[in-house]
N, C-alpha and C positions, 0 to 999 in steps of 0.2 A: 274847914281853916276861920279861926274869927279874923276879925279887923285887925286887930291889936300884931297877931301874928304878923300877916299880911304885912300890915306896916314894919315891924322887926326883920323881916327876911328883906324888906324895900331899904331899907336902910341899911344894912347891912351890905347889898349889892353895892349903895350909893356910895359906901365906905372901902369897899374894894375898890371902886375905878371900876366896876362894872357897865353904874349906869351913871349918863351926866347930870348936870343938875335939872336940866330940863325935864330929860327922860323921866327921872326922881320924881319930880312935881306936878307931871299928869299923872304916872301911875298913881301916888298917894291922893289927887282929888280923885282919881275914877276909883280908886278904891273904898275912900272916904262916900262919895256919891250914892254908892249902892251898884255902878254901873257894872261892877266884878260877879256881882251877885243873879245881876237879870239876866246875863247872856249863858248861867249855868245852869238856869231854871229848865227842868224836862218839856218838851213839846207838848206831851201829854199833859202838864198842867197848863201852859200855853194854851192849847184849843177850848179848855174849859172853862179857862176866864176869859174868853172868847166868845164864847157862845153867849148867842142874844138869839128870841125870837125873832122867825122872819116877818116884816110888813108886807110883804109883795107875794110869797110865796105862802100863803092860808089858807087853811080850811077851816081851824076853830082858831085856835088860840098864836099859829106860828110855830110848835116849838119842832113837828118834821120837818119845814123849811128851816130851821134854823141850826137843827143838827146836821143838814143834807149839807147846807155852805160849809160847815166845819169839816163833815167829813171826806166831801168828795163824792157822797153817793147821790142818786138820785132821790126825792123826798119822797116820791111812789114808794119806794125800799122801807122808808122808813113806816109811812104809813100803812103797810100792810105787815113790817115785825109787830106794831102797838097793836093790830087788828087782830094777829095770833095771840099774841102775849092776851090778849081780852078771855080769850077760851080758855086759860089757865086762871080762872076765878076771878077775873076782874085784873089782874097784875096790869095790864095795860092800859087800862084807864086808872087807876093810881095813881102809875108814875109820869102820865102824860097831864093826870091834872098836879101832882106836883111842880111837876117841871114848867105849865103853866103859868105857874103861881110864882115860883122861886125863881126864876131863868127872867132880866128883865127885857124888856123887847126893844132890839136894834131903834137907834137913833134915825130921827129923817135924814134921808142922802143916801145911805148906806147900804142902799138895797144893790142888786145882782143889775139893775138898770135896764129891768124890764116897766115898762109903762105900766102902771094900772091905772083900772077905771076908779072914777070918782066914788066918795061911800055917798050910799043912797041916805 
């Protein structure tokens, strides 16, 4: 439903007395701010948008650690899956390198809370 359709329906409800003035203004502000669309976003899309390479659970680029954080699986499972994909014509290496390049690294302080040793 487009914003104009939602606003028309809100206006009709307001005219019929179903919505008070205050309720109408809050609903209208929510539609215009885009909050209504944000709540309807699919969970899979939200998870993909939240994907970041890990800073503290990494061997090479942090890709498996980042995927593990999003999916809730252990990072070693993802490492094994990428290793198995390596046996399929190097597909694992290709996917890993693409994700290493395209997925942004998480910001400082957003890790899982584990202490890491200082960089050498």
